C-alpha positions as CSV (number, residue, x, y, z in Angstrom):
1,X,86.8,105.8,103.5
2,X,85.2,103.9,100.6
3,X,85.7,105.9,97.6
4,X,84.0,103.5,95.5
5,X,81.3,102.7,97.6
6,X,80.2,99.4,96.4
7,X,79.0,98.0,99.1
8,X,79.9,94.3,98.2
9,X,81.8,93.4,101.5
10,X,81.5,93.2,105.0
11,X,82.9,96.4,106.2
12,X,82.9,96.1,109.9
13,X,85.2,92.6,108.9
14,X,87.6,94.9,106.7
15,X,87.8,97.2,109.5
16,X,88.8,94.5,111.7
17,X,91.2,92.9,109.5
18,X,93.1,96.1,108.9
19,X,93.2,96.8,112.4
20,X,94.8,93.3,113.1
21,X,97.2,94.2,110.5
22,X,98.2,97.6,112.4
23,X,98.6,95.4,115.4
24,X,100.8,92.8,113.8
25,X,102.9,95.3,112.4
26,X,103.6,97.2,115.8
27,X,104.4,94.0,117.3
28,X,106.9,93.5,114.1
29,X,108.4,97.0,114.5
30,X,108.5,97.6,118.0
31,X,108.9,93.7,119.2
32,X,106.0,93.9,121.7
33,X,102.5,94.0,121.9
34,X,100.1,97.4,121.9
35,X,98.8,98.1,125.2
36,X,95.4,98.2,125.9
37,X,95.5,102.1,126.4
38,X,97.2,102.3,122.7
39,X,94.5,100.0,121.5
40,X,91.6,102.1,122.9
41,X,93.2,105.0,121.2
42,X,92.1,103.7,117.7
43,X,88.3,104.6,116.8
44,X,87.5,102.4,114.1
45,X,84.9,103.8,111.7
46,X,83.7,101.3,109.0
47,X,81.8,103.5,106.7
48,X,81.5,107.4,105.8
49,X,78.8,107.9,103.2
50,X,79.7,111.3,102.8
51,X,83.6,110.4,101.3
52,X,84.3,111.6,97.5
53,X,83.8,109.2,95.2
54,X,85.9,108.0,92.3
55,X,84.8,108.3,88.9
56,X,86.9,105.3,87.5
57,X,89.0,102.3,88.9
58,X,92.2,103.8,88.6
59,X,92.4,106.4,91.4
60,X,92.2,104.4,94.5
61,X,95.7,104.7,95.6
62,X,95.7,108.5,95.2
63,X,92.2,108.5,96.8
64,X,93.7,106.5,99.9
65,X,96.4,109.1,100.2
66,X,94.0,111.9,100.2
67,X,91.7,110.0,102.9
68,X,95.4,109.5,104.9
69,X,96.0,113.4,104.6
70,X,92.6,114.3,106.0
71,X,93.2,112.0,108.8
72,X,96.2,113.3,109.6
73,X,95.6,117.1,109.2
74,X,91.9,117.3,109.6
75,X,91.7,119.1,106.2
76,X,88.6,118.7,104.2
77,X,87.7,116.2,101.9
78,X,86.7,118.2,98.7
79,X,88.4,116.2,96.0
80,X,88.9,117.9,92.8
81,X,90.2,116.6,89.6
82,X,93.1,118.9,89.7
83,X,93.9,117.7,93.4
84,X,93.9,113.9,92.2
85,X,96.1,115.1,89.4
86,X,98.5,117.1,91.9
87,X,98.4,114.1,94.1
88,X,99.4,111.7,91.5
89,X,102.4,113.7,90.4
90,X,103.4,114.5,94.2
91,X,103.3,110.5,94.9
92,X,105.4,110.0,91.7
93,X,108.0,112.7,92.7
94,X,108.6,111.2,96.4
95,X,108.4,107.5,94.4
96,X,111.5,108.8,92.1
97,X,113.4,110.2,94.9
98,X,112.9,107.3,97.3
99,X,114.5,105.0,94.3
100,X,117.4,107.1,94.1
101,X,118.4,106.9,98.0
């Protein structure tokens, strides 16, 4: 999902780098390599042309959270200004709560 749709990068290369990061984090967290069947469960999609677009360069983190929520829940990706503001407040609340732990 590219909320800026800049197109100034090799999206397949970016997907491969992100996937390698996931594989490395899995090994670091669980102490072993991902199995072939675990790797095959992943579907890499290098671009979604219909992804909602940012109107500024400040909302990339919020858009990332919205895209992650969409992937996990399957909820539609209709991003409204109010939704962005709500997500920003929610992310700030979670961050503040984590800082208190």
